[in-house]
ROKEMI-820072 format. One record per residue: x, y, z of N, C-alpha, C, O in turn. Coordinates in steps of 0.2 Angstrom, whole numbers, plus 5000, padded with zeros to 4 digits. Each point is the difference from the previous one (the first is absolute). Last residue first. Example, Ala and Ser with C-alpha at 12.3 -4.5 7.8 and 13.67 -1.06 7.14 Angstrom:
<sites>
506449895035500450065001499650055003500350065001499949664999499650065000500450065000500549995003
</sites>
This chain:
<sites>
502349334936500549954997499649974994500349954997499550315015499749934999500649954998500550024998499550225010500249965004499849934998500149955003499150244985500750015001500349945003500649984997497150065003500249984993500850005000500349964996498750125023499949945000500249964994500249945000500050305002500549965004499949925000500449965000497950184991500750014995500549955004500349954998497750095014499949944995500650004994500249954997499850205022499949945003500049954994500349955000499850284995500749985002499949935002500549964999497850204995500349954995500549975003500249944997498850245014499649945001500249954995499849945000501950255001499450005003499649945001500449955001501950134990499549964996499350005003499649984996502450145013499850024994499549974996499750034995501250025033499849964994499950034994499850065000501550075019499449984999499949964993500350024995502050015022499550034994499349965000499949945002502750115010499349975003499550044996499850055001503149914998499450034997499449965002500049944999502450075015499649964996499350044997499650035004502350065009500150014993499549954996500049994994500550135031499649964998500150014991499850054997502150005024499650034995499649944996500249954997501250005021500050065000499550044996499850065001499749705010500550044994500050075002499550035003498749785005500850005002500550024995500349964996496950135007500549944997500650015003500250065001498050085006500149935004500549964996500349965003498950264989500250025007500349935003500550005004498750014974500750025001500250015007500549995002497349954994500549954997500750025001500449965002497950205000500049955006500549954999500449985005499250174978500350025005500149975006500550015004498149914979500749984999500550035004500549975002497250085001500149945001500749984998500349965003498850264993500249985007500149935002500349985005499650064972500450055002500049995007500650005003498349844984500650024996500350065002500550014997497449935012500449945002500750014997500549985002497650184994500550015005500549945002500550015004497649974979500750034998500550035006500650004999497649794998500250055004500550034999500549985003498949814987499850064996500050075004499950054997500649735011500550014997499950074996500450034998498049835013500350055005500650044996500150065002498649764987499750065001500350055003500050064998501549764991499550005004499650065001500450054999502449924995499349984997499550015005500250015006502550074991499549985004499449994995500050034995502749935003499550024997499349995004499949955001503050075002499449985004499450034995500050075000502849884994499550045000499449965003499949944999502349995002500150054995499550044999500150064998500349805025499850004993500250064996500250055003500349855022500450044995499850004993500450004996498949855024500149994994500450054996500349984995499250045029500249934999500249984992500549964999499050265008500649985005500249924998500549984999497450124992500650034997500649975003500549984996497549975013500049984994500750014997500349954998499150165021500249935002500149974994500549964999498750244998500650025003500349925001500549984998497250054998500450004994500750015001500349974996498350035023499949954997500449984993500249954998499750255015500449955003500049944996500549974999498250214993500750015000500649955003500549994998497150015003500149984993500850015000500349954998498850115022499949944999500349974994500449965000499350285003500649975003500049935000500649974999497750144991500750014995500549975005500449974997497550025012500049964995500750004997500449965000499150215016500249935003500049954995500549955000498850254994500750015001500349925003500549974999497250074997500549984993500750025002500449974996498050085021499949934998500549984994500349945000499550295007500349965004500149924999500549975000498350184986500750024999500449955006500549974998497150025001500349974995500850014999500349964998498650155019499949945002500349964993500449965001499550284997500449975006500149925001500549985001498850154975499749985006500549965005500349954999500250164978500350015006499649985007500350015005499449944971499750065001500250035006499850055002501049754988500250054998499650065001500250054997499249775015500850005001500150064995500450055003497549874995500150045006500650015001500250065003499449794980499850064998500150055006500350054999500249745006500450024996499950084997500550055000497949815012500650035004500650034997500350045003497849864985499850075004500650025004500250065001500149744988500050064996499850075003500250054999499849745013500750025000499950074994500450045001497349895014500449984993500750045000500050065001498949915023499950044994500449974994500549975001498549995027500249974994499950044994499550024998500850035030499650014994500449974995500650005000500450035020499349985002499649994995499449985001503150085001499550065000499249975002499650045002502449814996500250075002499650045001500150055004499349744986500249995007500250065003499950015006499650004972499349995004500249995007499750025005502050004980499650075001499549985004499850045005501449784989500350045005499750065000499950035006499249824978499949985007500450055006499750015005500650044972499350015002499849985007499750035004502449914986499950075002499350025002500050055004500449734988500350015007500050085002499850025006499449914973499649995005500250005007499750005005501650064976499550045001499549975005499750055003502949915001499549994996499450044999499950045005501949975012500050064994499649954994499950044995500349885029500250075000499850044994499750055000500049705002499550035005500150085001499650035003501949824983499450024997499550035005499650054998502649895010500050074996499450004997499750064999500249815023500349994993499950064997499650045002499849905021500450054998500450004993500550044999498649735014499850085001500650044998500649995000498249754993500650035004499850095000499650034998499149804990499949985007500550045003500049995006499350054972500549935000500049985007500349955000498550244995499549954998500549945000499749945001501050265016499949994992499749944999499949965005500250225017500049934997499950004994499650034997501750185014499349974998500049934998500549984997501750095018499450044996499549964999499949955002502250005009499450005004499550054997499650035003502549924985499649925003499550015005499749955002501250224977499950005008499649935003499449994999501450034978500150065002500150025008500450045002499749734981499750035005500450075001500750005000498849854977500550025004499750045007499550044998499349884983499949965006500750015004500249965004499550154974499350015003500049975007499750025005501949944978500250055006499450025004500150025005500749784978499450015004500150055006500049995006501649934977499750064999499350015004499750054999501249704997500450065000499650054997499650004995499649785011499850065003500550064999500050055004500249704989499550034997499750075003499550014998502249845010499349995002499550024996499450005002503050034993499949935002499349985002499849954998500650264985500249985007499949935001499749964996499950194984499449985004500349995007499650025005501150144973500249965006499549985005499650055002500450024970499750015007500449955004500249944999501050174979499549945003499850025007500350045004501050114982499449984996499749945002499649974996502250135016500249984994499649974996500149964996498950075026500750014999500349974993500049944999497750125018500149994993500850024999500350065001497649905019500750024999500249984993500049944999497650145016500549954995500650025000500250065001497449985016500650034997500349934996499849945001497850185014500449954997500750024997500150065000497650005018500750034997500349934998500049955003497250144999500649975004500750024996500150054996498150054995499649985005500449965006499950015006501650104980499450014998499649995006500150025005502449994985499850035006499350014998499850054997502449814992499350015000499750025006500049965004502650034983499650015007499250024998499850054997502849854993499450034998499549995006500049955003502750064990499549985004499350034998500050064999502549894988499450035002499549975005499949945000502750064987499649975005499550055002500150055003501249984977500149935002499649985005499849944999499550254982500350005007500149915001499649964998499450144983500750024999500349985008500650005001496850054998500449974994500750025001500250065001497849995014500749975003500449974993500549975001497250124998500550055003500649985003500450045002498349814980499750065004500750055003500550014997499649754992499650054995499850065003499950054996501449795016500349984993499650054995500350024995499449995029500750004999500250004993500550024997497249975010500250075002500850004998500350054997498649745002499850054994500250075001500150034994500449815023500349984994499850054994500450024996498650015026500750025000500349984992500450044997497449895007500150075000500750024998500250034995499449755010499950024993500050074999500150024995500249905027500649994996499850014992500550014996497850025019500550055002500749994995500350044997497849795003500050074997500450055000500050044996500749705007499650055003500050064997500550024997499849764989500450045004499550055004499550024997500749754987499650025004500450055005500449975003499949884971500250045006499650045004499650034996500249744986499850075002500550025006500349965003499449824977500250035006499950075001499950034994498449794994500650034999500350035006499650015004498249894991500449964997500750034998500449974996497450115017500350034993500449954996500150024994499049915027499550024997500250044993499649994995502149945021499649934997499450024995499849974995501450205016500549974995499649944997499950004994499150115024499950054994500449954994499849994994500349925028499350004997500050034993499749974996502350065017499949934996499449984998499949964996500450255015500650004994499749934997499949994994499050065025499650044995500549984993499849984995499649915028500649994996499850034992499949974995499250115031499849964994500750004996500450055001499250075019500149935002499849954995499949945000499250314997500549985005499949935001499549975002499050154985500649974996500549985005500549974998497550135009499849934997500549974997500049944999500050295009500249955005499949934998500249965003500750274987499349964998500049935003500349954998501450205006499450025003499449984997499450015002503149875002499550024996499450045003499849995006502149875003500050075001499650054995500150064999500849694994499950035007500050075000500250034995499749724988500050075001499950035006499649975004501749794991499350035000500050085001500650025001501349824999499850014994499250025000499749994994501949965025499449964999499950014992499849944998502150185011500049935004499449964997500149945000500350284992500549954997500049945004500249944998497650224996500549985006500549954997499849954997499050264989500049925001500549985006500650025000498050215000500649974997499949935001499749975004498850284997500349955003500549974997500350034995498050114991500250015007500249945004499749964999500750064974499449995005500350025007500649995002500149964969500150055005499450005006499450014998501749824981499450035003500350035006500449985004500549934969500150025008499450035003499750044997501549824979499450025004500150025007500349965004500850034968500149985007499350025003499650034997500649894978500050055005500149985007499949955002500249984968500149985007500050065005500250054998498249924980500550025002500249995007499650015005498549924983500649974997500650035002500549974998497450205004500049924999500749974996500350034995498850195019500749984997499949934998500549965002497750125008500250064996500650004997500250044996498949795019499750004993500150064996499850004995500949985028500449964995499750004994500449994995498450125020500650044999500349964996500250024994497949885014499950064995500650034998500150024994500249815021499849974994499850054995500250004994500250075029500649974996499949974994500350024995497950055017500250064998500749994997500350044996498449775013499650044995500550064997500150004994500749885025500149964993499750044996500350024995499450075026500650004997500249974993500450034996497549935015500050074997500850014998500050034994499749775016499750004993499950074998500150014994500749975028500449984995499849994993500450014995498250075022500550054998500649974996500250034995498149825013499750064996500550044998500050024994500549845022499949964994499850054995500349994994499850085029500750004997499949974993500450024995497450135014500649955002500649994996500150034995497950125004499749944997500649945002499949945000500350295005499549985004499749934998499649965004502050184984500249965005499649975005500249955003499950184974499549965003500249965005499949944999501350224985500249935003499549965002500049945000499850244979499849995007500449945004499949944997501250164980499449975002499950015008500550025004501050074972499850015007499349975001499650014997502750024984499349985002500050015008500550005003501250074973499950005007499349985002499650034997502449954982499350005002500050015007500549975004501650074985499549984994499350005002499650024996502850125011499449975002499649984995499750044996503049975004499450044998499549975003500049945000502349995001499650035006499450044998499750035004501749834980500250075002499850035005500150065001499049724993500850015002500350055001500550015003497049995003500349984994500749995002500250035006497749965012500650044997500349984995500249945001497450045013500449964995500550064998499850054997498449925025500350044994500449954997500249945003497650085017500649974997500350034994499650044997498849975029500150034994500749964996500449985003497550005016500549974998500250034993499749994995498850095030500149994992500749964999500449995004498850055018499550014996500049994992499549994997502349965019499449985004499450004996499649965000502750024986499750045005499449975004499749954998502449984984499549985003499850045007500349995005501050044969499950035007499449975004499450024998502149884980499550005003500050055007500349975005501149994969500050015007499350015002499650024996502149884983499350015003500150025006500449975003501350054974499949995007499350025003499750054999502049874978499550045003499849985007500149955002502450044982499449975004499550055003500150065002
</sites>
């Protein structure tokens, strides 16, 4: 069976076709053009789908889409997308009508987790938790090769577990969410709050390795928050592996000082859970979309 996958982002739509052997047949990328609205995005998705399907004419193929947000189990409408014109829309129903076929839509973090579990760092593991620490924080759970979405399609949303109910206000309306403490945007906000100046996270990371006192102090707090958050995950799921993705995951000290903080807080006498960097890079989203298709 061939597999078609599309990663729907705010600025780009990327698609891929995988052969029955998992080999990549073709990959395409176009601009999302979200400024033109919901219907325009649907037709952009149809355009790239049709081009991908034409690469394997007459062959049966599954089709999956990965996107920020999730389909509400209650309403069937998309929720929590950062492409706001998509929120509250019957995306799955509209696309199935437009394409004349069944499709699967999954949260982009679930697609990341699926790709890393089957094709990347988590290969051979039963239970993989895929973590995205980028501008925000997301996560996905893959058990025995299948995404676990949960009753309300929020399984893995560790970015909105509260580390401190009196902490910073999150965009979700609650306070002290993990995302406000360890995401890229959250870290830059906390640095500005603490020191009165806003700096790109890359600069703070550079100064940390140079031993600059402010950066060392700040990043030590980051590692502590990371340790608490990930230890909470392990205490609940006890996964075989945690795979980190997103821009913040490229910070090398996360795998030394960060993991040491996890070890400090986890409810066991010895941390045996591998906490590793992603292997598939930016390809994980589109590959995962192909893998979750129906």
